[in-house]
N, C-alpha and C positions, 0 to 999 in steps of 0.2 A: 806729780804733777795732781792731784785722783783729787784735792781738794779747790781745784783750778770749776770754776764754773763752767761750760762751756751751752750758748743757748742753739737746735739746734731749731730751728723757724722752720721746715719742712719734712717731712716722708722720705728719705733717702736709703739706698739700699742695704741690705740686714747688716752686711759684710761691715760698711763705715757707721755706719748706729752704734753696734755693738760693740767694737773699737773706741769709737769717740765713747763708749758708755766705762768700758776698762779699765780707763786711758787715766780721765777727767769727771768729777762735774756736771754728768749729763740733763739738760735741766732740756724737756719736748715742747716748745710755743705750742704748734697744730693741737696739742690733744688741752689744750687749755677754755679752756667754757668763758673765763672770766680773763684776755690776756696783756691787758692793760694793769689788773691789777700783779697778776704774775708775772711779772717785769719788774713793777715795785719794788713786790718784797726779795727780790733775788737780785736788785740792782748790785750791789756793794761786790757781792755772787759772780756776779757774769764777768770776766775779762774777755770774751772772745765771741765772736753769731757763724756758727756755718748755716750758710743757704745755698739756695738753687738756682732756674733761671726761674719760677715762680717768684719769689719769696727771699730777701734778701738781708739788706740795715737802712730804711729811709731816715730821715732827717731825726722827727720824728722820735725811732727805739735808738738810734744813738746819743739825742739832749737825757735818752731815760735810762741811760749808763754809763757813772758818772766814772765806770775802774775798766772801758770798755779799751782793750789795745791793737784787738785784730780783728780784723768781719775774711777768716775764710770762704770763700767761693765755691760748691760744686757744682764748678759751671767755667767754659771759656767767657761769656759778654759777661758787662759787669752794669745792664742797665736796674734795674734792685739796687744795687748801694748808689747810694752818693756818695760820689767818691771827691765833688767838694767840703764835704763835710768830715769825710776823714779826712787827707791833708789837714785839711784847718784844725783841727784835733788833734794829728800826728799820726791815727788809727794807722795800721796796717793793715791792709787789703790785698790779696794773694785769688790768684783764679786758678784754670787747671787749662793750658791750653798748649796744643799740640798736640794728645795724648785721641783727643776726639777727631781732629781731624778727616783722619781717613774711612770712617766709620760713614760720616760726616759729608763726605764727597760721595763713599760711595749710594748711598742713600741719594743724594742729587741727582745721578745719571737713574736710581732707577724708580723715581718718579719718571724719569721726562719719558725710560719705555713704556711704562708705566699711562702715562697719558700718551700717548704719541701710542702705541701697541693695545691700546686695549687691554692689557693684561686682566687688568682688577674682572670689567663685564667680563673675558670672556669664560673667566674662574664662573662667573656666575650661570655660564648661558650652560657652559657643561655639566656643571649643582643641578640647575632646570631641569636635566632634559632638554634640553631647542639644541643640538645639536644633531639627534636623531631626528629633528622636521629640518634641517638644512642647515648649509654649513655658513659662518660667522659673517659678517659683512667684512669686508674688507677692512686695514688699518691705514695709517699715515709710520713711512721710517720713518727711524733715531736717523743715521747713518748723513753724513754730510751734509746737516742742517747746524744751522749758522748758531752760534753758540753766545750771547750775550752774558756781561759775569758784572752783577754795582761790585763791588768793593773785588778784588784784588789779592788782598790780604792769604791766609797760609791758606782756605777753605777755598776760596773763591780757586787761584794756583789747582791745588790739587780738582778740584772740578777739570778746569781744565785741560788738568794734562791725561783729567777718564777721557775724556770728548779728545782728544786729539785722537785717543791709539780709533775712536771711531769715526774719526777724519772731517771733521766740525770745522768749520774757519771761527777760529774766539778773535771778538773783541771785549773792550770792555772800561765803563768807569769808575772811577773812582777821585780821590780828591785833586790829585798829579794824576801826573804817567809820571810812571813810575820803569824804570832806568835798566837795562839785561834784559827784556823784555819782548819778544818778536810778536805779541801779542797788537792789535788792535786800536786806540786808547781814542774813545768821544772824549768832548768835555762838556754832555750834558746826557741825564740816562734817556729824555723826547731820539736824539740824535743816537745812541744808542738803540733803546727802540723800535726803533725808522731799519735798522739795519741786521735786523735779525730774526730768528725764526723760534728761538726759545730763552727769554731770563728768568736772569738767573739769580738771587737776590743773595749777597752772600758777605752785605758789610754789619758791620756792625751795629745796634744801637744808636745813637744819638739823636738830641735838639733836632741835628739838623737831617739827616739820615729816613726821623719819623712821615712816616705816608709818602716817601721819593719815590715809592709808584701809587700815582694817583693816574686820572682821568685823561690828561694829558698824556702819558704814557703807556698808557693802555687802548685810548686806541693810538696814542703810534707801533703797536704791537701788531693788533688788528684780530679781524675776522679765523684766520688760519695760525697767530701766535696762540707758539702755550706762556706759560706763566708759572720760576717754580721756586718758590717761600724755605727755602732751609735758614731763612737768618732768623727775625721775628716777626712776628703777627704784626707791633705796629709800621711794620715797613709799608704797609698795605695802609690805602683805604680802603678801610675793606666794602664799606656799602657799595663804590667805585666799580671793587672787580665784582663784588651778586649778582649787580645791574649789569655791568660789560655779558657776563659768563649765562645770564638768565639771556639777556638780549642777542648773547649772541654775533659778541661787539668783539670775543672776544675768544678763541679756540681753544685755549684749552686752561686746565692749572690742575698744578701738584704741591699741597699744598702741606708741610710739618706742624707751624706754627701757625698762633689767628691773635686775633688782639682784644680778644675779651678771651684768656683760655682755667680752662679747660670748654666751654658754651661757644660754639657753631654757630653760622646763620643754618636754618634748617636748608633756603630753597638751595644748599649748595649740594642737600642729598640725595636728593632723583637727576643729577646729570651725571651722567656714563667717561665722559670727560673734564674730569674733575675726578683727580686720589685724593684720600684727607685720610692723615696720619694726625696717632696725636704727642704729637714734638717727640720722634721717639731718633733724632737725626745720632745722643753720642746713646743710644739706649743695644750696647751689646754688653756682652757680660765682662768681656777685654776691657775694653772702654773705659767702665764703669768702675771694676777690680784700676785702673790704674789711678783713676782719676780718686780713689775716698783714701787711696794713698798720697796723692798728694797734700793734699784735706790735711792730712792724720800730720806727713813727713813736718810740711809748713807750721803748724801747730806745735807740735814740738820742737823745731830751730825755732819755733819763737820765747818760749816758755822755755827754752832752755843758752840764749840767747846765743844765737845760730842765724847763715848766713838766711834767710828766707829760699822756698828753694823756687819758685816762682813770686815773683812780687811784684805787686804793680803799681802799691803806693807804699 
């Protein structure tokens, strides 16, 4: 398989990059100053694209690669891959589901605790010596808070199961009511937010879910409510979120993702009721190793004419 061209779109963990380089003809897209020319130069040899949550395969790239057979995403989300174009051209698509579910759900709970108990601010308080001058102010209890989840898929369900251990009542919104679940269903996000203390975004990013959290939803969540986003940045109207936090119309936020990563609104930097993370939901050694093996396994299966491990298209 050493002659098969693999276009790697973005830096990934060293293990995956080394294994791709060892098994295939690896081409590193992000290192090229003239990327269009680079793609055109190698178009006839590139048979696979490996992307992630930052950059995948859009229609222009797909059209520029006449020999492309498969797009293997080093992520569960596929909003950076033009799935319609892939279907039209018979290009296979894979992702890395399930393996990151636990880590992302763990992080969601961590963000809830960090925001409500002001863990990051407490840490700063100790480090700057302020504790010697007096105790830290009182914070807010997490156990028993009403948790509303947008999207009750693998990750949403894992968040719900963890939150139940804290005696949190669970409700959710999704495209349709789920069978075999005891959680309360709400037919709109506004209704869900109105009945939640903490609103968690855990759905896939689609045109329909872009800005699913807007001003109306934020106002329904209210000045004591907390927004947790472990989905994708464009799920939230970021300008409205910033405005609500600055004006005190929203109680707090824990954000792992942003609309224009790695750019983050500077207005959030000085707010102690906001916890900001650099999109690290699946960022554990364990999860990334399994994700890498899935990418490699899907590529080797495809080029060996075997069934894909995690087919999407």
